[in-house]
C-alpha positions, 0 to 999 in steps of 0.5 A: 428535533429528532432530524436535526439531531440525526442530520448534525450531530451524529455525524459529528459525532462519528468524525469525533470518535475516528478523530480520536481513535486516529490520536490514540493510534498516533500516541502509540506510534510516537511512544514506539517510534523506534519499533515502528522505524525497524518494522518499516525497514522489515516491510522495505526489505519485504517489499524489495523482494517482492519487486524483485520477484515481480521483474524477474517474472516480468523478464521471463515472461517478456523473453518467452514471448507471453507478454505479446497481445497475440500470444494472450488472444490465442487462448480462450476463456479461463486461459484468457483471462488468466494470462490478462491479469498477470500481465497486468500484474506484471505491469502494475505490481512494480509500478505500485511496489515502487511507489510503497518501497519510495514511500517507506524510504521518506519515511525513513529519512524524514522519520515524521513522528518527531516533529509531532508535540509531545504527548504526555 
């Protein structure tokens, strides 16, 4: 009986606890949806600034030739690793920021919390 309890009921209890926690978070968000909209606008502005900074840094690195493979491979050890990581950041960072900006704009346009059933 102990094995059945361990394998079946404990995961169900954990899933129920997570569901209760998510429900209470959504309840608070629905009650304070205007505050959430203000936070989302602030998040949108901050991420737009980060995207602009990443794009400016990328343009500067490309203009100076620091994004080229031969330039990065001319360094050894930590210098190579650092430049390679910055190159990846300057390639993947703007993509990530555009994704975040798109999700923020979609949230602000659709306002999905208003479609949830009213909670008392």
